[in-house]
N, C-alpha and C positions, 0 to 999 in steps of 0.2 A: 509615493512612498510615505509612510507615516512620519509625521514631524517629530514624534517622540523618540525615534530611533537615532542614537548618537553615532557620530562619525566613527568612533573606535569599533563599535559593534559591526558596522557595515564593512569596515576594512578587514576585520578579523575573519568574518565569514566569507566575504567575497574573495579575499586574497587566497585563503586556504582552498576554496572550491576551484577557482579558475587557474591558479598557478600550480596547484599540487594534486588535488583529487582527480579532476577530470582528465588531465594528461596521463596520469598513472594508470587509471582504470581503463582508458582506451589504448594504453600502451602495453605494459606488461600484463594488464588484466584481460587482454584479448589474445586468444590462441589463433594466430593467423593461419596455421596449418589446417585446423578444423573449422575455421570461420565461426567460432563460438566464443562466448565470454567465459572466463574462468569463474567457478563458483566461489573460490576462496583464495586468499593470499596468506602467506606467513606474516608474522609481525615484522620481518625484515623486508617484506615487499616482494617475495618470490611466489610464483603461482604454485598452487597445489593441484595435482591431478587426482580427481575423485572417481570412485567407481560409477557414478551416475551424474549426469547433468540434467537438472530439472527445467522443464518448460518455463515455469514461473520465473526463475532467475534470468533466463535468456530474455524473456519478455520485458522484465523490469529494466534490464540494462539497455535494451533497444529503445524503449520509450524514453529513458533518461537522456541518452545521447541525441535522440531526435529533438527533445525539448531544449537541450543545451545549445544545439545549433540554431534553433528558432529564436532562442533568447539572446543570441549573439555572444554567448559566453565561451563556447568551445565547439568547433565544428568537426565532429567525427561521425557525421551523419552517413557518409558513404559506407563507412565500416558497419554502422548499425543496420543499414538497409541490406548490405551483403549478408550480414548475420541473419536477418529476417528471412531472406531467400533460402538460406541453409536450414533454418529452423522449420520453415514450411515443408521442406523436403523430408526432414528427419522425423518430424512429430505429427504432421497432419495426415490423417487417414492411413497411418503407417501400417496398420494391421488389416487394412481393407475395410474398416468400419468407420462410422461417422465420428467426428470429433478429433481431439488431439490426445496423443499418449502423454504420459506423465514425465518420463525420463528416458535418456539414452546413455549407453556406455561410451567410453572413450573412442571405440571404433565405430560408433554410430548405430550399433544394434540396439533394439528396444530393451529396456530394463523394466520399467513400470508401465504396463499397458492400461492401467485403470484410467478412467476419465474423472478428472478432478475439477470441481467447479471453480475453485480458487485460481487454478492455472488457466482455465478458460477465460476468466475475468481479465487476467493480465495479458493474455495474448490479444484479446480484443482492445485493451488499452494501448498495446504496442501498435496495432494496426491503425488506430486512430491517429496517433502521433506520426507514424510513418507516412500516412496519407498527407497529413498537414505539411510535412517537410518536403515531400516529393511531388505531390499532386497526381500520383499514379492511381488511376481509377480501379486497377486490379486489386488494390489493397481494400477498397471499400467493398468490392464484390466478395472477397474472402471473408471479410468481417460479417457481412450480411448473411452469408451461408453458414458461418459459424454460429450465429445467433439462432438460426433456424434449427441447426443440429443440437444446440444447447437445450432448446425446448424439448426436442425429441428424446434426448438422453436423460436430462435431469428433472423433468417435470414431476411435481409432487402434489399430493393432496394438501389441502388447507393453504395453498398459495406458496410462492417461493419455489425453491429448488432443493434437490438432494445435494449433499456435500460431495459425494463420491459414488461412482457407479462402476462395477466390473462388468464389462461386456462379455467376458468369458464365463461369468457366473450370474446370469440374469436373475434379478430379484434379491440379490444379496446386497444390502445397503446398511449403513450404520444407523443405530437407533437414535443417535443424538444429531440435532441439526444446529448449525452455527450461524450466527449473524455475520461473521467476518467476510466470507466469500460473497455474500449478498451486498455488503458495503462496497467491496471492490468492483462488483458487477455494476452497481450504480455509478461508480466513478468512471468505468469504461463507457457506459452508455452516454453519460454527459459529455465526455470528450468526443465520442463519435457523432453526437448531435451537433456539437459546436463546430466541428470541422466539416461536416457534410451538409448541415441544414436539413437533414432528413428527419421528418417527424416520427418515423418508425422508431428511432432511438429515443426520442423524447417520450413516446408512449411507453417504451420499456422502462425508462427511468421513473416515470410517474407511477407505474405499477409497484416498483420497489419502494418508492417513497410512501405509497399508501400502505404497503406491508409494514414498513417501519412504524408508521403512526398507529396502525390498527393492531399490530401483533408484537412488535419487537420492543418498543419503548413502553415501559410499564406506566400505567396511568397514575398521575398524581406525583410520582416520585421523580420523574425526569431522569430515569436511569435505564440503561440498556444492558441486560445480561449477555453473557457470551454464548450460553448453551440452552437449547430448547428441546422439548420432545417433538414428536412428529406433528402434533397439533399446535405447535408454537406456544405451548405453555412452558415457562421456565422449569428447568429440570429439578430444582430444589425448592424447598419452602422459602418464603420471603425472609430475607436476611441471611440466607445461606448460599446465594448464587454468586458466582464469580463475575466480576466486572473489571474490564481493563480501561483505566482512565484515558489511555492513548486512543482507544477506539471511540470513546465519547467525544474526544476532540476531533477525530477524523469525521465522524458522523455529523457533528455540528458544522464543520467546514463544508461538507458535501451538501447538506441541506441548504446552506447559504448559497452555494454554487448553483444548485438547482433553481433557486429563486432568481439568481442573476440571469440564468438562461431562459427562465420561464416566468417572467415577472407577472404575467396575468394568471398564474395558477389559481384555480378556484378556491383552494384551501390554504392560501398563502399565509393567513394569520396563524393557523394551527402549525404550519411548517416552521414559521419563524419562532413561535413559542417553543416548539420542540427543540430547535437548534439552540435557543437561549437556555432552555432547561438542562440540556446535556452539558453545555459549557459550564453552567453554574454548579451542577453536581460535581463535575470533574474538578473544578477549581476548589470547591469547598472540601472535598474529601480525598482528592487524588494528587495534591501537590504537597511535597514535603518542604518544610522550612528548617528542619534540623540538620541541614547540610550546608556546605559552602555554597552560597547562592540560593538556588531553588532547583528542585528535581521532581519529576513526575513519578509517582508510584507505579509499580508494575501491575499489581492486582489488589483490588479491594472487594468487599462484599457489597451487595445491593442495598445494605443499610448504611454504607459509608465506612464500615470498619476496615482497617488495614488487615489484609490477609497475608501479605508477604512484604518484606523490606528489600527484596531483590529489585534491581533496576536494570532497564535495558535502554539502549541508545534511541530506538525509534520513537517512544512516546515523548521524549524531550523535543524532538523535531516537530511532532504534530502540534504540540502546544505553542511552540515558537511561531509556526505558520499561522495558527488561528489567532493568536494575539495580534500579529501584524495586520491580518485581514480585518480584525475587529477594531484595530486602532485603540487598544486599551491596555491597562496594566503595564506601563513601561518598566516599573521596578521589578515585576516578575520576569519580564523579558530579559532585563539585564542580568538578573540572578540565574536564569536558565542558561544564558550565554556563558556566564562565568563558570557555572558548574559543568557545562558541556565540554568546554575546552580544558578545564582543569582535571576532569575525571575521565571522560571518554576519548579525548584527543590529547594525550600527554605530550605529543610533539607535533605542533602544527606545521612543521616543515616536511612532514611525511604524510602519505595518503593512506594511513591505516587508522583503525579505531578499535577500541575495546567495546565489544557489542553488549556485554552483560556482566553485571556484578552480583554476587550472592548477598544474602542478608547481612553478612559480616563485613561487606565492603571489599571482598576479594574478587579479582577478575575470575570469571568462571568459564572462559572460552580459551581455546588454544590457538585460534587463528582469526582471520578477518573475513567475515562473510560479505560477498558482493551484494547480497539482497538488501543490505542496509542503505546502499547508495540511493535507492529510490526515495526513501524517507529523507535522507540528508539533503538530496537535491531539492525536494519539495519545499523544505524550509530555507535552505541557503539562497535559493534564487530570489526569495523575497527581500534579502539583504543587499542584493546587487543593483 
C-alpha cells in the first residue's frame, strides 16, 4: 500500500465499502427469486424492477462479489456463482445461436437478442473471477468457447471487432467503432490469463495492446478518442474528437497491468510510454481544480479543450486507482477523495450514490445504478 495514503482516507473508503456497500448490494441488491442482481436501487435503497436486465450488469456484479471474497472483504461468492449459473442459462445461446444475448425480461424471456461486444467482454471478465474463486474448470471451458464465438460474431476488417451484431439481420452493423469495448475485452483477457496461465489469453491481450498502439492512441498527442470509423480513423477532424479522461486512466492502468503480467513484452518501452502519455494527458486536461477537492471531467476534446462540465462517478474512481498504483500525486488523491464523498456520496452510512451531475452541478439521475459498483470496487479495494 502506498505510503502517501493517509489513515483517514483508508478508513473512509474501506469502512464505507465493507460495512455498507457490499452488504447492501449483495442483500437488497440481489433478487433471490430470480437469482439475478437488481439493475438499480432507489435513493432510499429499495430495488427497482426494470423491463430488462442487461448481461453486462449481471457480469459486473458477479465479478465484483467474486473479487470481494478473494480480497477477504465480503464473502457473497456463493450467491455470485449461483447468479452466474442462472445467467448462463438465460443469456448464453438463448436463441440457438452463438454468443450471449443482450438482455432478458423479469420473467426471463429474451428482450434484446443482439450480440454486444461490451457485454461479451464483461461476461468473460466474470468467468475469470468465478474460476479464481471456485476453481471450477467448467468456467474456463465456457470462457474459451465464448472467445471462439466472439471472433466468429464480431470479427472486423482492419483489426479489432465490431461493437454490435444482429444475428437476425446479418450484415447490419453500426458505422462507428468504439474503443471502450476493446478496452474491457483487454481487461477480461488479462484476468483470464492471470487466473489460468493459458497463453491463449495473453495472445488475445497482446493483439489488443497492438491495436491500441497502432490504431487507437493518436501518435504524438498521447490521447485516445472514443469513436472511430471502420478503418480506425477518428471520426472527426483533429481537435473535434470526444475523449473521456476516465478511459485514458483506465487504459493507462491496463497497459501497466499488461506489463506486470508480461514483463518480457517485446515492445515494453512503447507500451510504458503510451501508458505514461495517457496518464499525463488526462492529468493535464481532464482534472478540474475549480471544485471542492479535485474532480475528473466527463468529456474533453482531443486537443484538451473541455467539452462538458458534467461529471460522473466512475471517472473519479479510475483516477484514484491509477494514482495509488503509480504511487504519486497524493494531494490530487486527497482532493479526489474529498470531492467523491462530499459530492457523489452525500451520506456514507448508506450504500447509494449519485451517478451523474449536469454542467450546472445538479444531480441528473433519478436512481442508483448497480453498474457503478464495478468501478467503485476497483478503486476502493486499493484503500483496504
